[in-house]
All heavy atoms as an XYZ file, in Angstrom:
917
protein
N       0.870     -1.163      0.019
C      -0.007     -0.021     -0.039
C       0.852      1.248      0.000
O       1.746      1.377      0.809
C      -0.908     -0.055      1.224
C      -1.773      1.171      1.421
S      -2.675      1.128      2.936
C      -4.238      0.698      2.238
N       0.732      2.051     -0.957
C       1.565      3.257     -1.060
C       1.195      4.369     -0.042
O       2.060      5.200      0.247
C       1.507      3.857     -2.489
O       0.148      4.214     -2.738
C       2.066      2.913     -3.488
N       0.012      4.352      0.536
C      -0.389      5.346      1.426
C       0.358      5.189      2.745
O       0.781      6.161      3.379
C      -1.897      5.230      1.648
C      -2.436      6.182      2.772
C      -2.456      7.483      2.542
C      -2.775      5.673      3.990
C      -2.911      8.400      3.544
C      -3.218      6.531      5.000
C      -3.306      7.925      4.774
N       0.567      3.982      3.217
C       1.196      3.705      4.531
C       2.569      4.284      4.702
O       2.754      5.007      5.678
C       1.236      2.231      4.878
C       1.711      1.938      6.176
C       1.607      0.438      6.528
C       2.089      0.148      7.890
N       1.971     -1.255      8.220
N       3.584      4.141      3.737
C       4.864      4.733      4.015
C       4.826      6.264      4.096
O       5.434      6.868      4.882
C       5.700      4.215      2.816
C       5.018      2.927      2.360
C       3.559      3.146      2.680
N       3.956      6.925      3.220
C       3.912      8.348      3.249
C       3.279      8.774      4.524
O       3.692      9.706      5.175
C       3.074      8.760      2.051
N       2.238      8.019      5.020
C       1.566      8.416      6.297
C       2.557      8.256      7.461
O       2.667      9.076      8.300
C       0.397      7.476      6.525
C      -0.245      7.669      7.886
C      -0.936      8.760      8.129
C       0.025      6.756      8.860
C      -1.495      9.006      9.447
C      -0.550      6.872     10.151
C      -1.309      8.055     10.438
N       3.331      7.154      7.464
C       4.315      6.937      8.542
C       5.449      7.969      8.574
O       5.815      8.371      9.638
C       4.933      5.541      8.472
C       3.956      4.343      8.723
C       4.582      3.053      8.452
C       3.402      4.456     10.151
N       5.864      8.295      7.370
C       6.897      9.389      7.328
C       6.315     10.648      7.868
O       7.021     11.388      8.648
C       7.345      9.568      5.844
O       7.850      8.308      5.343
C       8.436     10.669      5.762
N       5.107     10.992      7.509
C       4.493     12.247      7.995
C       4.324     12.073      9.550
O       4.500     13.088     10.247
C       3.175     12.441      7.364
O       3.333     12.628      5.968
N       3.830     10.918     10.027
C       3.695     10.733     11.452
C       4.998     10.913     12.236
O       5.052     11.475     13.270
C       2.969      9.350     11.690
N       6.036     10.262     11.654
C       7.379     10.363     12.341
C       7.825     11.777     12.391
O       8.328     12.275     13.378
C       8.375      9.439     11.646
N       7.701     12.502     11.225
C       8.122     13.891     11.251
C       7.345     14.693     12.232
O       7.844     15.529     12.929
C       7.999     14.452      9.771
N       6.013     14.528     12.271
C       5.149     15.170     13.169
C       5.520     14.905     14.647
O       5.485     15.814     15.489
C       3.672     14.837     12.928
N       5.891     13.638     14.860
C       6.243     13.266     16.244
C       7.516     14.035     16.635
O       7.658     14.505     17.781
C       6.468     11.746     16.376
N       8.474     14.128     15.753
C       9.699     14.859     16.033
C       9.383     16.334     16.370
O       9.993     16.941     17.262
N       8.597     16.898     15.576
C       8.193     18.330     15.753
C       7.433     18.383     17.102
O       7.664     19.346     17.890
C       7.282     18.761     14.624
C       6.685     20.205     14.984
C       8.192     18.916     13.284
N       6.580     17.436     17.414
C       5.787     17.507     18.634
C       6.738     17.421     19.873
O       6.584     18.204     20.773
C       4.819     16.311     18.704
C       3.990     16.401     19.873
C       2.819     17.095     20.084
C       4.250     15.728     21.160
N       2.319     16.913     21.363
C       3.138     16.070     22.039
C       5.255     14.902     21.591
C       3.077     15.590     23.310
C       5.167     14.428     22.941
C       4.111     14.751     23.716
N       7.751     16.532     19.842
C       8.612     16.408     20.929
C       9.417     17.777     21.129
O       9.574     18.211     22.197
C       9.679     15.283     20.752
C       9.082     13.957     21.112
C       9.050     12.951     20.236
C       8.594     13.703     22.338
C       8.578     11.713     20.530
C       8.108     12.521     22.701
C       8.098     11.523     21.795
N       9.867     18.340     20.036
C      10.558     19.649     20.115
C       9.643     20.701     20.703
O      10.127     21.580     21.529
C      11.057     20.028     18.762
N       8.411     20.707     20.351
C       7.475     21.693     20.830
C       7.023     21.463     22.296
O       6.640     22.478     22.984
C       6.230     21.715     19.997
N       7.258     20.310     22.837
C       6.826     19.990     24.210
C       7.916     20.240     25.218
O       7.780     19.957     26.380
C       6.380     18.507     24.295
C       5.127     18.218     23.524
C       4.010     19.018     24.035
O       3.700     19.058     25.236
N       3.208     19.673     23.111
N       9.068     20.790     24.813
C      10.206     20.964     25.790
C       9.708     21.918     26.920
O       9.041     22.932     26.599
C      11.369     21.561     25.121
N      10.011     21.551     28.136
C       9.715     22.358     29.236
C      11.039     22.934     29.774
O      11.903     22.312     30.304
C       9.111     21.548     30.415
C       7.780     20.933     30.040
C       7.315     20.026     31.148
O       7.760     20.206     32.268
O       6.493     19.168     30.890
N      11.194     24.283     29.596
C      12.473     24.882     30.064
C      12.459     24.877     31.594
O      11.554     25.484     32.245
C      12.452     26.299     29.492
C      11.009     26.583     29.171
C      10.403     25.243     28.930
N      13.458     24.197     32.204
C      13.580     24.214     33.632
C      14.780     24.986     34.108
O      14.873     25.375     35.297
C      13.729     22.747     34.121
C      12.546     21.803     33.792
C      12.850     20.408     34.198
C      11.294     22.263     34.508
N      15.716     25.278     33.190
C      16.892     26.034     33.539
C      16.572     27.510     33.531
O      15.462     27.947     33.165
C      18.049     25.657     32.642
N      17.586     28.248     33.792
C      17.486     29.724     33.633
C      17.125     30.069     32.171
O      17.615     29.518     31.294
C      18.923     30.300     33.963
C      18.923     31.830     33.708
O      18.612     32.561     34.728
O      19.298     32.237     32.620
N      16.106     30.988     31.983
C      15.640     31.255     30.651
C      16.694     31.724     29.655
O      16.730     31.376     28.548
C      14.584     32.371     30.878
C      14.133     32.180     32.301
C      15.349     31.687     33.006
N      17.699     32.469     30.180
C      18.817     32.897     29.291
C      19.613     31.704     28.825
O      20.030     31.610     27.650
C      19.675     33.974     30.012
N      19.860     30.777     29.749
C      20.627     29.601     29.415
C      19.811     28.705     28.390
O      20.369     28.211     27.416
C      20.931     28.766     30.660
C      21.706     27.456     30.454
C      23.119     27.726     29.956
C      21.744     26.689     31.762
N      18.536     28.546     28.650
C      17.673     27.757     27.790
C      17.631     28.422     26.408
O      17.613     27.679     25.394
C      16.268     27.697     28.329
C      15.357     26.804     27.620
C      15.690     25.339     27.732
O      16.298     24.914     28.680
O      15.385     24.582     26.781
N      17.607     29.715     26.337
C      17.521     30.412     25.009
C      18.813     30.202     24.263
O      18.835     30.100     23.004
C      17.201     31.874     25.177
N      19.908     30.133     24.986
C      21.208     30.066     24.314
C      21.598     28.651     23.960
O      22.401     28.440     23.013
C      22.291     30.690     25.223
N      21.058     27.646     24.619
C      21.476     26.302     24.399
C      20.306     25.354     24.477
O      19.442     25.538     25.210
C      22.532     25.846     25.512
C      23.685     26.736     25.596
N      24.769     26.639     24.686
C      24.000     27.796     26.391
C      25.630     27.546     25.001
N      25.198     28.263     26.035
N      20.378     24.297     23.617
C      19.407     23.223     23.760
C      19.988     22.144     24.612
O      21.122     21.688     24.353
C      19.040     22.717     22.338
O      18.601     23.780     21.530
C      18.001     21.630     22.419
N      19.326     21.842     25.715
C      19.910     20.995     26.707
C      19.695     19.541     26.482
O      20.445     18.686     26.967
C      19.431     21.497     28.094
C      19.771     22.865     28.417
C      19.142     23.222     29.812
C      21.207     23.122     28.342
N      18.511     19.111     25.948
C      18.175     17.696     25.650
C      17.083     17.643     24.633
O      16.408     18.580     24.328
C      17.835     16.929     26.957
S      16.229     17.340     27.660
N      16.926     16.461     24.098
C      15.822     16.225     23.129
C      15.704     14.765     22.703
O      16.523     13.983     23.032
N      14.603     14.550     21.992
C      14.343     13.260     21.431
C      14.034     13.455     19.982
O      13.105     14.182     19.583
C      13.152     12.558     22.081
C      13.351     12.390     23.599
C      12.874     11.218     21.466
C      12.079     11.857     24.357
N      14.818     12.818     19.063
C      14.577     12.840     17.608
C      13.911     11.518     17.239
O      14.267     10.493     17.771
C      15.860     13.026     16.867
C      16.566     14.385     17.187
O      15.798     15.371     17.432
O      17.737     14.478     17.095
N      12.965     11.566     16.296
C      12.255     10.407     15.795
C      12.560     10.284     14.338
O      12.386     11.295     13.577
C      10.737     10.490     16.065
C      10.105      9.307     15.539
C      10.416     10.760     17.549
N      12.990      9.110     13.858
C      13.350      8.934     12.519
C      12.807      7.604     12.130
O      12.872      6.587     12.847
C      14.857      8.931     12.238
N      12.263      7.501     10.869
C      11.780      6.236     10.315
C      12.873      5.578      9.527
O      13.600      6.212      8.747
C      10.597      6.482      9.427
C       9.967      5.137      8.919
C       8.730      5.358      8.051
O       8.345      6.539      7.890
O       8.171      4.390      7.648
N      13.113      4.322      9.784
C      14.154      3.528      9.064
C      13.399      2.294      8.445
O      12.187      2.113      8.709
C      15.252      3.007      9.916
O      14.728      1.976     10.870
C      15.903      4.212     10.776
N      14.123      1.538      7.732
C      13.593      0.306      7.143
C      13.190     -0.703      8.223
O      12.345     -1.611      7.961
N      13.784     -0.628      9.383
C      13.495     -1.524     10.473
C      12.476     -1.062     11.481
O      11.988     -1.774     12.284
C      14.802     -1.775     11.273
C      15.877     -2.488     10.478
O      15.503     -3.342      9.601
O      17.016     -2.177     10.631
N      12.054      0.198     11.402
C      11.055      0.768     12.298
C      11.395      2.239     12.593
O      12.131      2.922     11.961
N      10.833      2.682     13.765
C      11.063      4.062     14.165
C      12.164      4.029     15.183
O      12.217      3.280     16.099
C       9.810      4.628     14.911
C       8.607      4.805     14.056
C       7.363      5.284     14.911
C       8.845      5.833     12.970
N      13.123      4.960     15.012
C      14.246      5.112     15.945
C      14.058      6.390     16.764
O      13.947      7.401     16.173
C      15.664      5.118     15.226
C      16.765      5.328     16.180
C      15.876      3.824     14.424
N      14.039      6.162     18.085
C      14.049      7.306     19.055
C      15.469      7.502     19.475
O      16.076      6.621     19.989
C      13.157      7.039     20.231
C      11.702      6.616     19.959
C      10.971      6.454     21.326
C      10.995      7.674     19.155
N      16.001      8.692     19.204
C      17.340      9.055     19.602
C      17.265     10.151     20.679
O      16.811     11.269     20.388
C      18.162      9.518     18.394
O      18.175      8.472     17.433
C      19.605      9.853     18.834
N      17.628      9.787     21.866
C      17.736     10.777     22.990
C      19.099     11.344     23.055
O      20.074     10.678     22.918
C      17.330     10.099     24.271
N      19.209     12.664     23.229
C      20.521     13.312     23.340
C      20.444     14.406     24.446
O      19.406     14.876     24.875
C      20.892     13.992     22.013
C      19.847     14.806     21.433
C      18.794     14.435     20.491
C      19.599     16.218     21.653
N      18.054     15.485     20.229
C      18.502     16.610     20.906
C      20.275     17.152     22.434
C      18.103     17.950     20.922
C      19.840     18.464     22.507
C      18.704     18.805     21.665
N      21.627     14.777     24.901
C      21.766     15.754     26.003
C      23.055     16.486     25.766
O      23.973     16.056     25.146
C      21.685     15.041     27.314
O      21.541     15.964     28.392
N      23.128     17.668     26.420
C      24.308     18.521     26.325
C      25.178     18.351     27.599
O      24.754     18.775     28.614
C      23.939     19.987     26.205
N      26.293     17.682     27.426
C      27.125     17.350     28.641
C      27.644     18.582     29.336
O      28.050     18.460     30.533
C      28.237     16.468     28.063
C      28.296     16.739     26.630
C      26.907     17.179     26.262
N      27.716     19.719     28.714
C      28.204     20.878     29.399
C      27.271     21.322     30.512
O      27.692     21.979     31.470
C      28.348     22.062     28.389
C      29.257     21.871     27.247
C      28.453     21.334     25.965
O      27.949     20.221     26.127
O      28.396     22.060     24.936
N      26.009     20.950     30.400
C      24.980     21.415     31.370
C      24.240     20.292     32.028
O      23.503     20.541     33.022
C      23.939     22.317     30.699
C      24.602     23.438     29.943
C      24.767     23.394     28.541
C      25.083     24.515     30.664
C      25.460     24.519     27.901
C      25.733     25.585     30.001
C      25.901     25.488     28.652
O      26.567     26.553     27.988
N      24.393     19.070     31.574
C      23.653     17.932     32.131
C      24.599     16.869     32.593
O      25.674     16.674     32.000
C      22.620     17.341     31.142
O      23.354     16.885     29.965
C      21.581     18.451     30.770
N      24.222     16.125     33.632
C      25.084     15.096     34.153
C      24.433     13.671     34.057
O      25.112     12.740     33.762
C      25.342     15.420     35.666
O      26.140     14.394     36.214
N      23.109     13.618     34.344
C      22.439     12.357     34.264
C      21.106     12.526     33.457
O      20.629     13.588     33.365
C      22.085     11.872     35.728
C      23.273     11.574     36.574
O      23.967     10.651     36.219
N      23.578     12.372     37.567
N      20.632     11.404     32.999
C      19.374     11.384     32.186
C      18.571     10.186     32.496
O      19.008      9.137     33.035
C      19.759     11.456     30.692
C      20.452     10.266     30.212
C      21.814      9.981     30.349
C      19.912      9.036     29.619
N      22.151      8.711     29.884
C      20.982      8.164     29.452
C      18.652      8.652     29.313
C      20.782      6.891     28.893
C      18.414      7.445     28.783
C      19.458      6.564     28.549
N      17.333     10.307     32.153
C      16.305      9.177     32.252
C      15.293      9.251     31.137
O      14.658     10.386     31.053
C      15.668      9.116     33.639
C      14.626      8.070     33.789
C      14.028      8.179     35.184
N      12.884      7.301     35.318
C      12.898      6.132     35.948
N      14.108      5.736     36.395
N      11.807      5.361     36.104
N      15.072      8.238     30.437
C      14.015      8.200     29.410
C      13.073      7.098     29.656
O      13.447      5.948     29.934
C      14.602      8.093     28.002
C      13.561      8.159     26.912
S      14.146      8.329     25.252
C      14.905      6.756     24.945
N      11.765      7.404     29.657
C      10.757      6.432     29.787
C       9.905      6.431     28.573
O       9.331      7.475     28.087
C       9.744      6.748     30.965
C       8.715      5.683     31.043
C      10.602      6.792     32.290
N       9.807      5.253     27.901
C       9.050      5.116     26.613
C       7.919      4.134     26.946
O       8.174      3.039     27.447
C       9.904      4.583     25.455
C       8.970      4.339     24.232
C      11.005      5.484     25.108
N       6.704      4.566     26.757
C       5.550      3.709     26.963
C       4.991      3.276     25.651
O       4.674      4.099     24.789
C       4.420      4.425     27.803
O       4.941      4.885     29.008
C       3.188      3.540     27.975
N       4.950      1.927     25.412
C       4.408      1.392     24.202
C       3.048      0.807     24.470
O       2.854      0.072     25.489
C       5.284      0.251     23.618
C       6.543      0.686     22.946
C       7.227     -0.419     22.297
O       8.078     -1.099     22.900
N       6.958     -0.724     21.058
N       2.098      1.053     23.653
C       0.698      0.529     23.837
C       0.449     -0.420     22.666
O       0.748     -0.056     21.511
C      -0.265      1.714     23.857
C      -0.166      2.467     25.156
C      -1.017      3.753     25.210
N      -0.446      4.767     24.289
C       0.625      5.519     24.577
N       1.211      5.359     25.677
N       0.939      6.470     23.776
N      -0.049     -1.605     23.001
C      -0.395     -2.555     21.981
C      -1.911     -2.915     22.119
O      -2.567     -2.342     23.013
C       0.361     -3.900     22.116
O       0.145     -4.390     23.486
C       1.918     -3.614     22.077
N      -2.444     -3.741     21.306
C      -3.842     -4.123     21.390
C      -4.238     -4.678     22.685
O      -5.347     -4.546     23.099
N      -3.303     -5.437     23.379
C      -3.661     -6.029     24.618
C      -3.205     -5.341     25.865
O      -3.292     -5.872     26.963
N      -2.682     -4.141     25.757
C      -2.151     -3.464     26.895
C      -0.942     -2.640     26.558
O      -0.801     -2.145     25.443
N      -0.042     -2.427     27.440
C       1.132     -1.721     27.241
C       2.207     -1.983     28.202
O       2.060     -2.747     29.145
N       3.383     -1.357     28.020
C       4.523     -1.591     28.892
C       5.479     -0.456     28.729
O       5.435      0.330     27.723
C       5.202     -2.905     28.527
C       5.787     -3.028     27.176
C       7.074     -2.652     26.866
C       4.983     -3.502     26.126
C       7.526     -2.704     25.506
C       5.451     -3.649     24.859
C       6.737     -3.239     24.555
N       6.330     -0.273     29.768
C       7.301      0.846     29.778
C       8.707      0.279     29.540
O       9.050     -0.792     30.013
C       7.294      1.529     31.169
C       6.049      2.345     31.388
O       5.429      2.715     30.423
O       5.792      2.585     32.556
N       9.494      1.103     28.819
C      10.930      0.813     28.634
C      11.634      1.974     29.361
O      11.311      3.155     28.996
C      11.323      0.735     27.176
C      10.560     -0.328     26.452
C      12.819      0.571     27.052
C      10.649     -0.255     24.955
N      12.449      1.670     30.316
C      13.116      2.767     31.098
C      14.626      2.638     30.887
O      15.181      1.536     31.047
C      12.789      2.624     32.600
C      13.537      3.707     33.405
C      11.242      2.659     32.808
N      15.202      3.755     30.467
C      16.650      3.749     30.310
C      17.166      4.980     31.078
O      16.484      6.025     31.068
C      17.026      3.897     28.843
C      16.621      2.716     27.990
C      17.008      2.919     26.526
O      16.958      3.965     26.029
N      17.351      1.809     25.916
N      18.304      4.865     31.687
C      18.856      6.018     32.364
C      20.419      5.822     32.466
O      20.950      4.736     32.278
C      18.291      6.220     33.767
C      18.429      4.995     34.651
C      17.601      5.213     35.914
O      16.986      6.270     36.156
O      17.558      4.294     36.673
N      21.126      6.901     32.813
C      22.517      6.836     32.981
C      23.169      8.175     33.053
O      22.506      9.238     33.166
N      24.526      8.189     33.037
C      25.289      9.431     33.020
C      25.421      9.892     31.583
O      25.530      9.096     30.689
C      26.615      9.218     33.608
C      26.595      8.880     35.110
C      27.991      8.736     35.715
O      29.020      8.924     35.040
O      28.076      8.368     36.881
N      25.429     11.199     31.455
C      25.699     11.820     30.125
C      27.202     11.717     29.877
O      27.981     12.185     30.623
C      25.222     13.266     30.144
C      25.518     13.939     28.769
C      23.706     13.368     30.450
N      27.531     11.106     28.749
C      29.007     10.962     28.402
C      29.538     12.309     28.082
O      28.922     13.299     27.686
C      28.954     10.098     27.186
C      27.650     10.108     26.604
C      26.679     10.508     27.747
N      30.864     12.444     28.311
C      31.620     13.711     28.007
C      31.587     13.968     26.543
O      31.422     13.011     25.758
C      33.004     13.605     28.505
N      31.625     15.229     26.216
C      31.629     15.619     24.789
C      31.343     17.048     24.661
O      31.050     17.733     25.639
N      31.403     17.596     23.428
C      31.030     18.963     23.125
C      29.819     18.942     22.292
O      29.720     18.176     21.373
C      32.192     19.689     22.443
C      33.394     19.835     23.320
C      34.326     20.882     22.813
O      34.246     21.325     21.713
N      35.266     21.327     23.619
N      28.877     19.856     22.651
C      27.602     19.820     21.956
C      26.780     18.668     22.405
O      27.129     17.966     23.284
N      25.639     18.518     21.721
C      24.783     17.348     22.031
C      25.432     15.994     21.830
O      26.165     15.790     20.806
C      23.633     17.536     21.161
C      23.702     18.845     20.510
C      25.161     19.284     20.600
N      25.250     15.107     22.775
C      25.745     13.752     22.608
C      24.515     12.810     22.766
O      23.642     13.028     23.504
C      26.812     13.329     23.689
C      28.045     14.194     23.439
C      26.320     13.510     25.075
N      24.635     11.709     22.029
C      23.478     10.698     22.074
C      23.645      9.849     23.358
O      24.743      9.406     23.650
C      23.635      9.790     20.835
C      22.634      8.591     20.967
C      23.340     10.530     19.539
N      22.595      9.805     24.045
C      22.590      8.999     25.282
C      21.775      7.613     25.075
O      21.908      6.750     25.864
C      22.014      9.753     26.512
C      22.952     10.882     26.869
C      20.604     10.245     26.273
N      20.915      7.581     24.056
C      20.121      6.383     23.844
C      19.558      6.341     22.369
O      19.183      7.431     21.858
C      18.938      6.320     24.776
O      18.053      5.240     24.422
N      19.572      5.179     21.801
C      18.892      4.922     20.537
C      18.006      3.714     20.825
O      18.394      2.687     21.307
C      19.871      4.490     19.400
C      20.514      5.662     18.729
O      19.722      6.702     18.559
O      21.604      5.626     18.295
N      16.698      3.946     20.531
C      15.736      2.852     20.814
C      14.899      2.607     19.542
O      14.324      3.554     18.965
C      14.854      3.298     21.906
C      13.767      2.309     22.433
C      14.402      1.092     23.045
C      12.878      3.006     23.489
N      14.805      1.340     19.078
C      14.058      0.996     17.912
C      12.727      0.484     18.241
O      12.531     -0.390     19.112
C      14.854     -0.111     17.119
C      14.195     -0.654     15.820
C      14.075      0.476     14.731
C      14.946     -1.824     15.326
N      11.669      1.022     17.646
C      10.242      0.657     17.863
C       9.683      0.196     16.528
O      10.069      0.703     15.500
C       9.490      1.821     18.385
C       9.890      2.474     19.689
C       9.020      3.624     20.009
C       9.822      1.469     20.824
N       8.719     -0.667     16.585
C       7.963     -1.133     15.389
C       7.248      0.098     14.802
O       6.733      0.931     15.608
C       7.015     -2.195     15.714
C       6.281     -2.676     14.556
O       6.977     -3.249     13.608
O       5.036     -2.584     14.487
N       7.185      0.256     13.501
C       6.443      1.415     12.885
C       5.027      1.525     13.230
O       4.414      2.566     13.203
C       6.654      1.392     11.367
O       6.208      0.154     10.869
C       8.055      1.640     10.894
N       4.346      0.362     13.601
C       2.927      0.373     13.985
C       2.724      0.677     15.480
O       1.592      0.519     15.861
C       2.285     -0.909     13.548
C       2.294     -1.097     12.062
O       2.246     -0.027     11.324
O       2.360     -2.227     11.547
N       3.784      0.915     16.226
C       3.685      1.098     17.665
C       3.038      2.473     18.022
O       3.389      3.477     17.445
C       5.127      1.017     18.266
O       5.575     -0.313     18.011
C       5.009      1.252     19.786
N       2.133      2.391     18.911
C       1.651      3.677     19.564
C       2.453      3.813     20.808
O       2.527      2.984     21.645
C       0.128      3.464     19.926
C      -0.459      4.669     20.527
O      -0.032      5.765     20.285
O      -1.458      4.540     21.299
N       3.100      4.979     20.895
C       4.026      5.204     21.954
C       4.042      6.631     22.460
O       3.532      7.563     21.803
C       5.478      4.798     21.598
C       6.093      5.844     20.573
C       6.854      6.877     21.105
C       5.882      5.717     19.254
C       7.388      7.806     20.205
C       6.433      6.651     18.368
C       7.202      7.646     18.844
N       4.590      6.818     23.696
C       4.889      8.151     24.162
C       6.211      8.059     24.883
O       6.718      6.996     25.256
C       3.827      8.625     25.188
O       3.686      7.711     26.278
N       6.919      9.195     24.938
C       8.339      9.189     25.502
C       8.534     10.462     26.316
O       7.951     11.513     26.023
C       9.330      9.076     24.342
N       9.379     10.286     27.375
C       9.716     11.370     28.237
C      11.179     11.299     28.592
O      11.680     10.280     28.997
C       8.850     11.308     29.446
C       9.226     12.316     30.517
C       8.154     13.327     30.573
N       8.449     14.343     31.641
C       7.803     15.364     31.712
N       6.776     15.676     30.909
N       8.089     16.298     32.679
N      11.885     12.437     28.387
C      13.296     12.447     28.658
C      13.550     13.585     29.708
O      13.037     14.641     29.497
C      14.085     12.788     27.437
C      15.642     12.998     27.617
C      16.304     11.750     28.114
C      16.260     13.497     26.329
N      14.246     13.249     30.745
C      14.566     14.270     31.785
C      16.143     14.266     31.953
O      16.683     13.161     31.966
C      13.861     13.904     33.135
O      12.488     13.872     32.940
C      14.187     15.021     34.147
N      16.739     15.393     32.093
C      18.141     15.507     32.345
C      18.392     16.385     33.573
O      17.666     17.336     33.733
C      18.893     16.021     31.156
N      19.370     15.992     34.378
C      19.751     16.731     35.588
C      21.122     17.278     35.462
O      22.024     16.669     34.832
C      19.622     15.795     36.761
C      18.222     15.319     37.110
C      17.296     15.920     37.944
C      17.582     14.162     36.629
N      16.112     15.168     37.908
C      16.273     14.084     37.099
C      17.972     13.160     35.683
C      15.398     13.117     36.815
C      17.070     12.165     35.417
C      15.719     12.150     35.927
N      21.393     18.365     36.232
C      22.721     18.835     36.231
C      23.591     18.133     37.371
O      22.988     17.187     38.051
C      22.782     20.373     36.468
C      22.189     20.835     37.799
O      22.014     19.999     38.753
O      21.876     22.032     37.918
N      24.781     18.489     37.509
C      25.658     17.810     38.486
C      25.157     17.918     39.909
O      25.503     17.089     40.791
C      27.126     18.328     38.373
N      24.353     18.948     40.249
C      23.802     19.164     41.605
C      22.501     18.375     41.783
O      21.939     18.354     42.872
C      23.605     20.602     41.862
C      24.847     21.462     42.007
C      25.531     21.730     40.682
O      24.800     21.937     39.698
N      26.830     21.666     40.689
N      22.012     17.659     40.761
C      20.773     16.867     40.838
C      19.587     17.687     40.561
O      18.449     17.205     40.685
N      19.685     18.902     40.034
C      18.570     19.744     39.691
C      18.148     19.408     38.264
O      18.972     19.337     37.340
C      18.870     21.197     39.847
C      19.170     21.556     41.206
O      18.528     21.109     42.150
O      20.106     22.433     41.450
N      16.778     19.270     38.012
C      16.378     19.041     36.570
C      16.605     20.281     35.783
O      16.211     21.341     36.214
C      14.854     18.660     36.683
C      14.477     19.274     38.102
C      15.709     19.282     38.947
N      17.226     20.106     34.608
C      17.475     21.231     33.737
C      16.755     21.118     32.396
O      16.698     22.082     31.604
C      18.971     21.455     33.522
C      19.632     21.928     34.793
C      19.645     20.270     32.922
N      16.236     19.928     32.110
C      15.569     19.729     30.834
C      14.544     18.612     30.961
O      14.916     17.559     31.541
C      16.559     19.427     29.764
S      15.856     19.169     28.123
N      13.376     18.811     30.474
C      12.313     17.791     30.463
C      11.623     17.966     29.131
O      11.195     19.015     28.777
C      11.423     17.918     31.572
C      10.445     16.716     31.738
C       9.618     16.833     32.992
N      10.487     16.688     34.137
C      10.363     17.424     35.252
N       9.532     18.406     35.307
N      11.172     17.283     36.237
N      11.544     16.844     28.368
C      10.931     16.917     27.072
C      10.113     15.672     26.827
O      10.383     14.591     27.330
C      11.947     17.071     26.011
C      11.325     17.361     24.659
C      12.907     15.869     25.829
C      12.303     17.920     23.573
N       8.948     15.815     26.147
C       8.185     14.650     25.728
C       6.888     14.609     26.508
O       6.540     15.563     27.204
N       6.267     13.520     26.347
C       4.939     13.266     26.945
C       4.993     13.051     28.428
O       5.896     12.375     28.910
C       4.366     12.047     26.218
C       2.866     11.982     26.381
O       2.132     12.983     26.419
O       2.387     10.855     26.472
N       4.033     13.511     29.185
C       3.982     13.218     30.636
C       3.558     11.792     30.841
O       2.607     11.398     30.320
C       3.029     14.180     31.315
C       3.498     15.542     31.360
C       2.731     16.327     32.429
N       3.123     17.737     32.336
C       4.145     18.301     32.916
N       4.907     17.542     33.668
N       4.390     19.520     32.833
N       4.392     11.047     31.605
C       4.098      9.666     31.881
C       3.869      9.503     33.328
O       4.591     10.043     34.116
C       5.236      8.777     31.392
C       5.412      8.908     29.834
C       5.034      7.355     31.826
C       6.542      8.210     29.248
């Protein structure tokens, strides 16, 4: 069916835009305006949807991502967390592959070295 790939591409693009629009600035507004502290990118591949979580190590120390997948018979959570690796600019902290037909929501939170949340993006879980 030719409609499905076009629809999935549009859905994946819309999801990426939605995640970007849902960012909750928790840091100082000037810092938030100058730097993007964390995010989730959604891309469609031949194997499914890839959720790529990233964070800025200059401002974040730890991260946690919760992805909730819903299926016909229920749902489940995938939880990933850890330290933000050293680097300059945004660094990838997680890549997660989901089936293209998956109904999902995702939430990424990043904390600074003092344990204060500085970035929260995605759906409230």
